C-alpha positions in Angstrom: 109.2 -69.6 161.5 106.5 -70.2 159.0 106.6 -68.6 155.5 103.1 -67.4 154.6 102.8 -65.8 151.2 102.5 -63.3 149.9 105.4 -61.8 151.9 106.6 -58.3 151.2 110.2 -57.7 152.1 111.6 -54.2 152.5 115.2 -53.9 151.5 117.0 -51.3 153.6 120.0 -50.6 151.5 121.4 -47.6 153.4 124.8 -46.7 154.8 123.5 -45.9 158.3 121.3 -47.6 160.8 119.5 -44.3 161.5 118.3 -44.1 157.8 117.4 -47.8 157.9 115.3 -47.5 161.0 113.4 -44.5 159.8 112.5 -46.2 156.5 111.7 -49.4 158.3 109.1 -47.5 160.3 107.5 -46.3 157.1 107.5 -49.9 155.8 105.8 -51.2 159.0 103.2 -48.5 158.7 102.7 -49.4 155.0 102.2 -53.1 155.8 105.4 -54.9 154.9 106.2 -58.3 156.4 109.9 -58.7 156.6 112.7 -56.2 157.2 116.0 -56.7 155.3 119.3 -55.4 156.6 120.7 -54.7 153.1 124.2 -55.6 152.0 125.4 -51.9 152.0 124.4 -51.5 155.6 126.2 -54.6 156.7 129.3 -53.5 154.7 129.2 -50.1 156.2 128.4 -51.0 159.8 128.9 -54.7 160.4 126.5 -56.9 162.3 125.1 -54.4 164.8 122.3 -53.1 162.6 120.7 -56.6 162.7 120.4 -56.5 166.4 119.2 -52.8 166.3 116.4 -53.7 163.9 115.3 -56.7 165.9 115.1 -54.7 169.1 113.3 -51.8 167.4 110.7 -54.0 165.6 110.6 -57.2 167.7 107.4 -58.5 166.0 109.0 -58.5 162.5 111.3 -61.1 161.0 114.7 -59.6 160.2 116.7 -60.8 157.3 120.5 -60.3 157.0 121.5 -60.0 153.3 125.2 -60.9 153.4 125.2 -62.4 149.9 127.4 -65.1 151.4 130.1 -66.6 149.2 132.1 -68.3 151.9 131.7 -69.2 155.6 128.0 -70.1 155.2 127.7 -71.6 158.6 129.5 -68.8 160.4 127.1 -66.2 158.9 124.1 -68.2 160.1 125.5 -68.2 163.6 126.3 -64.5 163.4 122.7 -63.8 162.4 121.5 -65.9 165.4 123.7 -64.1 167.8 122.2 -60.8 166.8 118.6 -62.1 167.1 118.0 -62.2 163.3 115.7 -64.7 161.7 116.8 -65.2 158.1 120.1 -64.9 156.1 121.2 -65.1 152.5 123.7 -67.3 150.8 124.6 -66.9 147.1 123.3 -69.8 145.1 126.5 -69.2 143.0 128.6 -69.9 146.1 130.5 -73.2 146.3 128.3 -76.2 147.1 130.0 -76.6 150.4 129.1 -73.0 151.4 125.4 -73.5 150.7 125.5 -76.9 152.5 127.3 -75.4 155.5 124.6 -72.7 155.8 121.9 -75.3 155.8 123.7 -77.4 158.4 124.0 -74.4 160.7 120.3 -73.5 160.1 119.3 -76.9 161.6 121.3 -76.0 164.7 120.0 -72.4 165.1 116.6 -72.2 163.5 117.8 -69.3 161.2 116.2 -69.7 157.8 118.5 -69.8 154.7 117.6 -68.0 151.5 119.6 -68.8 148.3 120.1 -65.6 146.3 120.5 -66.4 142.5 122.4 -63.2 141.5 124.7 -64.1 138.7 123.5 -67.7 138.3 123.4 -68.8 134.6 121.2 -71.9 134.9 118.6 -70.6 137.4 116.2 -73.5 137.5 118.9 -76.1 137.7 120.8 -74.4 140.5 117.6 -73.6 142.4 116.7 -77.3 142.3 120.1 -78.2 143.7 119.8 -75.7 146.5 116.3 -76.8 147.4 117.5 -80.4 147.5 120.2 -79.4 150.0 117.6 -77.8 152.3 117.5 -74.1 151.8 114.2 -72.6 152.8 113.7 -70.2 149.8 115.0 -69.3 146.4 115.4 -65.6 145.8 115.5 -64.5 142.1 117.8 -61.6 141.7 118.5 -59.6 138.6 121.2 -57.2 140.0 121.5 -53.5 139.9 124.5 -53.5 137.6 122.6 -55.9 135.3 119.6 -53.6 135.4 121.8 -50.6 134.5 123.3 -52.5 131.6 119.9 -53.7 130.3 116.8 -52.1 131.8 114.5 -54.2 129.7 115.0 -57.2 132.0 114.1 -58.0 135.6 114.0 -60.9 138.0 110.5 -62.0 136.9 112.1 -63.4 133.7 113.1 -66.6 135.6 110.0 -67.0 137.8 108.0 -69.5 135.7 110.8 -71.9 135.2 112.0 -71.8 138.8 108.4 -72.3 140.2 108.2 -75.4 138.0 111.6 -76.6 139.3 111.1 -76.4 143.1 108.4 -76.9 145.7 109.9 -74.5 148.3 109.0 -70.8 148.4 110.4 -68.5 145.6 111.0 -64.8 146.1 111.6 -62.1 143.6 113.6 -58.9 143.8 111.8 -56.0 142.1 112.4 -52.5 141.0 108.9 -51.1 141.3 105.2 -51.7 141.2 105.1 -53.0 137.6 107.4 -56.0 137.9 106.2 -56.6 141.5 102.6 -57.0 140.2 103.7 -59.4 137.5 105.6 -61.5 140.0 102.7 -61.6 142.4 100.3 -62.5 139.7 102.5 -65.4 138.6 102.7 -66.8 142.2 105.9 -65.5 143.7 105.8 -66.2 147.4 107.9 -63.2 148.4 108.3 -59.8 146.7 111.2 -57.6 147.8 111.4 -53.9 147.2 113.9 -51.2 148.1 115.3 -48.4 146.0 114.0 -46.5 144.1 110.6 -46.8 145.8 112.0 -46.0 149.3 114.2 -43.1 148.1 111.6 -40.9 146.5 110.1 -37.7 148.1 106.8 -39.6 148.8 108.3 -42.8 150.1 105.5 -43.4 152.7 102.7 -43.2 150.1 104.7 -45.1 147.5 105.3 -47.9 149.9 101.6 -48.1 150.8 100.6 -48.2 147.1 103.2 -50.8 146.5 101.9 -53.1 149.3 98.3 -52.7 148.2 99.2 -53.4 144.5 101.1 -56.6 145.4 98.4 -58.0 147.8 95.7 -57.2 145.3 97.6 -58.9 142.4 98.8 -62.0 144.3 97.7 -65.4 143.0 98.9 -68.5 144.7 101.3 -70.6 142.7 100.1 -73.7 140.9 101.4 -76.8 142.7 103.9 -78.9 140.8 
């Protein structure tokens, strides 16, 4: 599978597959590129939502957001078994876990994204993960971090990580404002979920989000 930026990823962080499928349809109509089975959905319902999303939207890459901290290879194979295309491993996981995910990726074709939630030295760990063979670095300022300090977001690390790695770099965002900044700085992937998808005008909000990101995107400067 080829990664062609800018990619807009819709994070479906719901408790039920019915909610996720309904909002995925809004995202498809709005022009998103990848559909994410969010961690809350996997925690609530296991692996079956991955397969359900793949069957419902067969033309769209489906990412399983496990936030894997162990059993990296097993989660790659689980994703493959459900027909999924991409999975996440925490960059903070043991080295062996990231490496096991990469090894399984070579066997299955499932892409591996290293999620940097909680990483202290973002550029250094991103470089390590890239050297091991992950396909993308995903910068992630978590929801609890955002609740504690709303002045920060994932874009804070984008410049240094873009300078550290040649592979694609994605950014988790909270709304249009930080998404536009990320796109303008050359992020290859922009992910959005709540609160944009949970408002009363989610369909229109998603369309405006997609348009703003695509209009603002500037390709990253090669290292």
